[in-house]
C-alpha positions as CSV (number, residue, x, y, z in Angstrom):
1,X,-29.9,-56.7,-49.2
2,X,-31.3,-59.6,-51.1
3,X,-34.4,-59.3,-53.2
4,X,-36.3,-61.6,-50.8
5,X,-35.4,-59.2,-47.9
6,X,-36.4,-56.2,-49.9
7,X,-39.8,-57.7,-50.7
8,X,-40.2,-58.7,-47.0
9,X,-39.4,-55.2,-45.9
10,X,-41.8,-53.6,-48.4
11,X,-44.6,-56.1,-47.4
12,X,-44.0,-55.3,-43.7
13,X,-44.1,-51.5,-44.4
14,X,-47.4,-51.9,-46.3
15,X,-49.0,-54.0,-43.6
16,X,-47.9,-51.6,-40.9
17,X,-49.2,-48.6,-42.8
18,X,-52.5,-50.3,-43.4
19,X,-52.8,-51.1,-39.7
20,X,-52.1,-47.5,-38.7
21,X,-54.6,-46.2,-41.2
22,X,-57.2,-48.7,-39.9
23,X,-56.6,-47.8,-36.3
24,X,-57.0,-44.1,-37.2
25,X,-60.1,-44.7,-39.4
26,X,-61.8,-46.6,-36.6
27,X,-61.0,-43.9,-34.0
28,X,-58.9,-46.2,-32.0
29,X,-55.7,-44.2,-32.3
30,X,-55.6,-40.5,-33.0
31,X,-53.2,-38.9,-35.5
32,X,-50.9,-37.6,-32.8
33,X,-50.5,-41.1,-31.3
34,X,-49.7,-42.6,-34.6
35,X,-47.1,-39.9,-35.3
36,X,-45.8,-40.6,-31.8
37,X,-45.4,-44.3,-32.6
38,X,-43.5,-43.5,-35.8
39,X,-41.3,-41.0,-33.9
40,X,-40.5,-43.6,-31.3
41,X,-39.5,-46.0,-34.0
42,X,-37.3,-43.5,-35.7
43,X,-35.6,-42.6,-32.4
44,X,-34.9,-46.2,-31.8
45,X,-32.9,-46.3,-35.0
46,X,-31.3,-42.9,-34.5
47,X,-30.0,-44.0,-31.1
48,X,-28.9,-47.5,-32.1
49,X,-25.2,-48.5,-31.8
50,X,-23.2,-51.0,-33.8
51,X,-20.7,-51.3,-36.5
52,X,-20.4,-48.6,-39.2
53,X,-22.5,-50.7,-41.6
54,X,-25.1,-51.3,-38.9
55,X,-25.2,-47.6,-38.1
56,X,-25.6,-46.8,-41.8
57,X,-28.6,-49.1,-42.0
58,X,-30.1,-47.7,-38.9
59,X,-29.7,-44.1,-40.2
60,X,-31.4,-45.1,-43.5
61,X,-34.3,-46.7,-41.6
62,X,-34.7,-43.6,-39.4
63,X,-34.6,-41.4,-42.4
64,X,-37.3,-43.5,-44.1
65,X,-39.6,-43.3,-41.0
66,X,-39.1,-39.5,-40.8
67,X,-40.0,-39.2,-44.4
68,X,-43.2,-41.1,-43.8
69,X,-44.0,-38.8,-40.9
70,X,-43.3,-35.7,-43.0
71,X,-45.4,-37.1,-45.9
72,X,-48.3,-38.1,-43.7
73,X,-48.4,-41.5,-45.4
74,X,-49.8,-43.4,-42.3
75,X,-52.5,-40.9,-41.5
76,X,-55.3,-39.8,-43.7
77,X,-55.0,-36.0,-43.6
78,X,-57.6,-33.6,-45.1
């Protein structure tokens, strides 16, 4: 992955995390819904098909999303 792609991915992740936090802070989306969105995103990558290289990338993305869920990064937890 090129440096530009890595930076774009990090920017997208930061923006999405900020949006999820804002939705939760404003009471527009409860924690369980945010976790559901993240689980759906992980499942999309876990169930993806393609070449071995594509599958490796999908697995890495799913693992990253599942780590975010486990760490509570996108929800402010007490």
